[in-house]
N, C-alpha and C positions, 0 to 999 in steps of 0.2 A: 351219352355214351362216352364222351371225352372226359367227363368228370367222375365216372364210375370207379376210377382207379386213382391211387395217390402217386403213382410212379411217373406220371407224365411231366408234371411241372407246368410251366406256361407254354402256350403255343403262339403267343404274340407278345411283342414288347416294343418299347420306344422311349424316346425322351429327348432332352436338349443335349446338344453336343457343341456348345459354344466354343470351347477351347480346342476342339479337334482339328479344325481347318487351320487354325493359327499355329499348331505344332508343325505343320508342313509348309505353310505359306508365309508365316511371320506376321500375318494380319489377323486382327481380332474380328471374326465374322460370325454373327449369330447363326445357329443352325439347329435343325431338329431331324430326327430320323425314326424309322420304324422297321419292323421285320415280322414275318409270319412264318411259323415252323411247319411248312407244308409236309416235310418228311415225317414229322411226328404224327401228323394227322393221317397220312397214308399208312404208316406202320400200325396205328391203332385200328384202322379199317381192315387191313389185311389180317391182323391178329384175330379180329372178330369175324373173320370170313366174309366180309362184305365184298361185293363184286366191284373191284376197282379196275376200270379199263380206260385206255387212252381216248377212246371215241365211243359214241353211242351206237355206231353202225352195227347192224345185225347180220347183214349179208354183203359180201364183196362180190361183185359181178365181174367175171372175167371171160376170156374167150381163148379158144385154140384154133388158130387159122388166121389167114390174112384178111384185112379190111372188114372187120366185124365191129368197128367202133360204133357205128350207128345202131346196130342190134343191141350192143351192151347198153347204150344210152336209152334206147326204147324200153329195154327190160328194167332199167333203173326207174324210168318214168312210171311204168306200170306198178312197180313195187311201192314207189312213193305215193301214188294215188291210193293204194291199198293201205297206207299208213305204216309201211315197213321201212325202217331206216336202212337204206342201201347206198352203196357208192361203188365206183369203179376206178381203176387206175387210168389216168388220162394220158395214155400213150396209144399209138395206133395198134401195135401188136405186142401186148404185154407178154413177157416171158413167164412161164409157169413158176419158176423159182422166185421171181419178183412178186408174183401174186401171193404165193404162200407166205413169203417173208412179210409182206405188208399185212396179211391177215394175222399171222402169229405175233408180230411186233405190236400191233394195235389191239390185240385181244378180240378180233372179230370172229365170232363163233362159226359162221357158215360161209362157204364159198360156192357160188353158182358159176359153173363153167359152160359157156355156149360153144358148141362145135359146129363146124361147117356143115356136116352131114345132118345134124339135128335141126337146123333151121328149116 
């Protein structure tokens, strides 16, 4: 996929930089360096409509109400045992806006909200 197009150029490179440190320190110190073009890789994946997410989590477990941390963790445990990638915010009483922001920022597609009455 990365080599299907000629517009990318290289995605990694490196070499010897023996004179670079000496330019700043006045000492001749042998050195090597390297880099990887992560941005180029992500751009190609996005252009090809690949799913690029910050995390593999499928469900963010949250709650509305006080003192429901243990219920959120029990729910996560059940989901993990079923093979579902789930996580929760590790605060006692997560605010709804923080929950939605965490899901949107990390590309988590589902949010499960536990309420006091539903337990």
